[in-house]
GUMAR-522107 format. One record per atom (N, C-alpha, C): x, y, z; residue number from 1; residue in one letter. Coordinates in Angstrom, 2 decimals, always signed. Layout:
% residues N
u  v  w  k  r
X  Y  Z  NUM  a
...
***
This chain:
% residues 86
u  v  w  k  r
+76.09  +6.55  +74.95  1  m
+75.39  +5.68  +75.50  1  m
+74.91  +5.84  +76.90  1  m
+75.75  +6.63  +77.72  2  v
+75.28  +7.23  +78.96  2  v
+74.22  +8.15  +78.88  2  v
+74.48  +9.12  +78.05  3  d
+73.37  +10.14  +77.71  3  d
+72.14  +9.55  +77.45  3  d
+72.03  +8.39  +76.66  4  k
+70.66  +7.78  +76.26  4  k
+70.05  +7.32  +77.64  4  k
+70.91  +6.56  +78.53  5  t
+70.51  +6.02  +79.72  5  t
+70.00  +7.10  +80.64  5  t
+70.68  +8.25  +80.74  6  l
+70.28  +9.36  +81.62  6  l
+68.87  +10.02  +81.09  6  l
+68.88  +9.96  +79.90  7  k
+67.43  +10.62  +79.24  7  k
+66.46  +9.75  +79.60  7  k
+66.55  +8.42  +79.42  8  e
+65.48  +7.34  +79.79  8  e
+65.02  +7.56  +81.16  8  e
+66.14  +7.48  +82.06  9  r
+65.95  +7.65  +83.67  9  r
+65.06  +8.91  +83.92  9  r
+65.53  +9.98  +83.25  10  e
+64.75  +11.30  +83.67  10  e
+63.25  +11.15  +83.07  10  e
+63.10  +10.49  +82.03  11  s
+61.72  +10.42  +81.59  11  s
+60.89  +9.43  +82.55  11  s
+61.53  +8.63  +83.37  12  t
+60.64  +7.80  +84.14  12  t
+60.76  +8.33  +85.65  12  t
+61.98  +8.86  +85.94  13  y
+62.06  +9.25  +87.38  13  y
+62.11  +10.82  +87.72  13  y
+61.91  +11.55  +86.66  14  g
+62.20  +13.17  +86.65  14  g
+63.51  +13.55  +86.94  14  g
+63.54  +14.91  +86.91  15  d
+64.96  +15.45  +87.22  15  d
+65.65  +15.13  +88.38  15  d
+66.81  +14.75  +88.15  16  f
+67.62  +14.26  +89.34  16  f
+67.88  +15.25  +90.31  16  f
+67.98  +16.54  +90.07  17  s
+68.15  +17.44  +91.05  17  s
+66.97  +17.53  +91.91  17  s
+65.72  +17.61  +91.38  18  s
+64.51  +17.61  +92.19  18  s
+64.39  +16.22  +93.09  18  s
+64.70  +15.04  +92.40  19  l
+64.76  +13.85  +93.16  19  l
+65.59  +14.04  +94.30  19  l
+66.76  +14.49  +94.13  20  s
+67.85  +14.49  +95.18  20  s
+67.20  +15.37  +96.40  20  s
+66.57  +16.39  +96.09  21  v
+65.96  +17.22  +97.24  21  v
+65.02  +16.38  +98.07  21  v
+64.15  +15.79  +97.33  22  i
+63.21  +14.92  +98.01  22  i
+63.86  +13.69  +98.88  22  i
+64.73  +13.06  +98.20  23  a
+65.42  +12.03  +98.84  23  a
+66.15  +12.46  +100.13  23  a
+66.86  +13.45  +99.98  24  n
+67.74  +14.13  +101.02  24  n
+66.87  +14.68  +102.18  24  n
+65.69  +15.27  +101.91  25  d
+65.02  +15.86  +102.92  25  d
+64.32  +14.61  +103.73  25  d
+63.98  +13.53  +103.04  26  l
+63.36  +12.35  +103.72  26  l
+64.50  +11.81  +104.65  26  l
+65.66  +11.53  +104.06  27  k
+66.73  +10.97  +104.83  27  k
+67.29  +11.66  +106.14  27  k
+67.13  +13.08  +105.91  28  l
+67.49  +14.04  +107.03  28  l
+66.36  +13.75  +108.14  28  l
+65.19  +13.53  +107.73  29  s
+64.07  +13.52  +108.74  29  s
+64.39  +12.03  +109.40  29  s
+64.56  +11.02  +108.71  30  m
+64.89  +9.73  +109.31  30  m
+66.13  +9.93  +110.24  30  m
+67.16  +10.37  +109.98  31  r
+68.30  +10.56  +110.77  31  r
+68.10  +11.34  +112.02  31  r
+67.14  +12.34  +111.97  32  a
+66.75  +13.20  +113.17  32  a
+65.94  +12.41  +114.20  32  a
+65.42  +11.13  +113.73  33  a
+64.50  +10.50  +114.73  33  a
+65.36  +9.79  +115.92  33  a
+64.80  +9.76  +116.95  34  d
+65.54  +9.06  +118.23  34  d
+65.95  +7.72  +117.86  34  d
+65.16  +7.06  +117.12  35  g
+65.41  +5.50  +116.96  35  g
+66.38  +5.35  +115.78  35  g
+66.84  +6.34  +115.18  36  w
+67.73  +6.04  +114.09  36  w
+69.09  +5.48  +114.59  36  w
+69.63  +5.73  +115.73  37  g
+70.75  +5.41  +116.43  37  g
+70.56  +3.85  +116.90  37  g
+69.30  +3.28  +116.78  38  n
+69.13  +1.87  +117.40  38  n
+69.10  +0.84  +116.19  38  n
+69.16  +1.33  +114.82  39  l
+69.13  +0.57  +113.84  39  l
+70.48  +0.01  +113.45  39  l
+70.35  -1.29  +113.03  40  e
+71.43  -2.04  +112.31  40  e
+71.71  -1.39  +110.93  40  e
+73.06  -1.52  +110.52  41  p
+73.42  -1.02  +109.17  41  p
+72.49  -1.34  +108.18  41  p
+72.23  -2.72  +107.99  42  e
+71.24  -3.12  +106.90  42  e
+69.85  -2.42  +107.06  42  e
+69.28  -2.23  +108.31  43  h
+68.08  -1.42  +108.40  43  h
+68.34  -0.13  +107.88  43  h
+69.29  +0.65  +108.34  44  k
+69.47  +1.97  +107.59  44  k
+69.75  +1.99  +106.05  44  k
+70.49  +1.00  +105.63  45  e
+70.66  +0.96  +104.14  45  e
+69.30  +0.70  +103.45  45  e
+68.64  -0.09  +103.92  46  a
+67.30  -0.49  +103.30  46  a
+66.34  +0.71  +103.34  46  a
+66.23  +1.34  +104.54  47  l
+65.44  +2.45  +104.47  47  l
+65.97  +3.61  +103.60  47  l
+67.29  +3.79  +103.44  48  d
+67.87  +4.78  +102.40  48  d
+67.33  +4.47  +101.05  48  d
+67.52  +3.15  +100.72  49  m
+67.11  +2.68  +99.44  49  m
+65.59  +2.88  +99.10  49  m
+64.99  +2.43  +100.10  50  i
+63.36  +2.61  +100.05  50  i
+62.95  +4.11  +99.79  50  i
+63.71  +5.08  +100.61  51  v
+63.42  +6.55  +100.44  51  v
+63.80  +6.83  +99.15  51  v
+64.84  +6.38  +98.58  52  h
+65.32  +6.74  +97.18  52  h
+64.21  +6.39  +96.14  52  h
+63.58  +5.21  +96.40  53  k
+62.47  +4.71  +95.49  53  k
+61.44  +5.62  +95.73  53  k
+61.18  +5.98  +96.87  54  i
+59.80  +6.93  +97.27  54  i
+60.08  +8.23  +96.40  54  i
+61.29  +8.60  +96.54  55  a
+61.48  +9.92  +95.97  55  a
+61.54  +9.84  +94.42  55  a
+61.77  +8.74  +93.80  56  r
+61.50  +8.39  +92.40  56  r
+60.18  +8.32  +92.02  56  r
+59.28  +7.88  +92.97  57  i
+57.83  +7.71  +92.66  57  i
+57.19  +9.11  +92.83  57  i
+57.59  +9.93  +93.78  58  i
+57.07  +11.18  +93.91  58  i
+57.42  +12.14  +92.80  58  i
+58.64  +12.04  +92.41  59  n
+59.31  +12.96  +91.40  59  n
+58.98  +12.54  +89.98  59  n
+58.72  +11.28  +89.80  60  g
+58.61  +10.85  +88.46  60  g
+57.18  +9.98  +88.10  60  g
+57.32  +8.94  +87.58  61  d
+56.23  +8.16  +87.11  61  d
+55.68  +7.36  +88.38  61  d
+54.54  +7.62  +88.95  62  p
+54.10  +6.89  +90.11  62  p
+53.64  +5.47  +89.81  62  p
+53.51  +5.32  +88.52  63  n
+52.99  +3.84  +88.04  63  n
+54.08  +3.03  +87.43  63  n
+55.35  +3.46  +87.67  64  h
+56.54  +2.71  +87.11  64  h
+56.72  +1.65  +88.17  64  h
+56.23  +0.34  +87.78  65  i
+56.06  -0.64  +88.81  65  i
+57.42  -1.28  +89.36  65  i
+58.47  -0.92  +88.75  66  d
+59.80  -1.32  +89.19  66  d
+60.12  -0.61  +90.57  66  d
+59.89  +0.51  +90.71  67  s
+60.00  +1.29  +91.94  67  s
+59.30  +0.67  +93.04  67  s
+58.04  +0.23  +92.97  68  w
+57.25  -0.45  +94.06  68  w
+57.79  -1.73  +94.23  68  w
+58.21  -2.48  +93.23  69  h
+58.79  -3.74  +93.35  69  h
+60.05  -3.76  +94.28  69  h
+61.00  -2.71  +93.78  70  d
+62.25  -2.63  +94.50  70  d
+61.91  -2.18  +96.07  70  d
+60.91  -1.43  +96.42  71  i
+60.63  -1.06  +97.81  71  i
+60.31  -2.38  +98.50  71  i
+59.49  -3.20  +97.86  72  a
+59.11  -4.54  +98.36  72  a
+60.49  -5.40  +98.70  72  a
+61.12  -5.41  +97.66  73  g
+62.48  -6.23  +97.76  73  g
+63.32  -5.91  +98.93  73  g
+63.65  -4.44  +99.02  74  y
+64.48  -4.10  +100.28  74  y
+63.69  -4.23  +101.76  74  y
+62.40  -4.19  +101.64  75  a
+61.80  -4.64  +102.88  75  a
+62.00  -6.17  +103.06  75  a
+61.75  -6.89  +102.18  76  m
+61.96  -8.46  +102.17  76  m
+63.36  -8.74  +102.71  76  m
+64.42  -8.08  +102.10  77  l
+65.72  -8.29  +102.67  77  l
+65.96  -8.17  +104.12  77  l
+65.39  -7.08  +104.73  78  v
+65.49  -6.68  +106.18  78  v
+64.58  -7.93  +106.85  78  v
+63.49  -8.09  +106.26  79  e
+62.72  -9.16  +106.91  79  e
+63.33  -10.55  +107.04  79  e
+64.01  -10.94  +106.06  80  d
+64.78  -12.20  +106.03  80  d
+65.90  -12.10  +107.08  80  d
+66.59  -10.95  +107.14  81  i
+67.80  -10.95  +107.95  81  i
+67.14  -11.08  +109.60  81  i
+66.16  -10.36  +109.72  82  i
+65.38  -10.38  +111.00  82  i
+65.11  -11.85  +111.41  82  i
+64.31  -12.69  +110.56  83  k
+64.06  -13.95  +110.58  83  k
+65.20  -14.90  +110.99  83  k
+66.37  -14.60  +110.33  84  r
+67.48  -15.48  +110.61  84  r
+68.15  -15.28  +112.01  84  r
+67.78  -13.91  +112.54  85  r
+68.33  -13.64  +113.81  85  r
+67.53  -14.13  +114.94  85  r
+66.38  -14.55  +114.79  86  l
+65.36  -14.90  +115.74  86  l
+65.81  -16.40  +116.26  86  l
***
């Protein structure tokens, strides 16, 4: 069962090792920025998840709509948190 899921994911998102390199490079770049330390945990987590989705898009099928939908969803979560704090 897990093998089937992994094969399906690879056909959509590409090789996991390649995806990991892309995602980790992007995350390292974000963490090196001066502003990273000013972010709240939910900002950081949303950005990490968005970067993961971006890596999937770059490494796999760029027309897989779920990846784009998920990016919008993580951004919306942070937007809602910010609105509640105002």
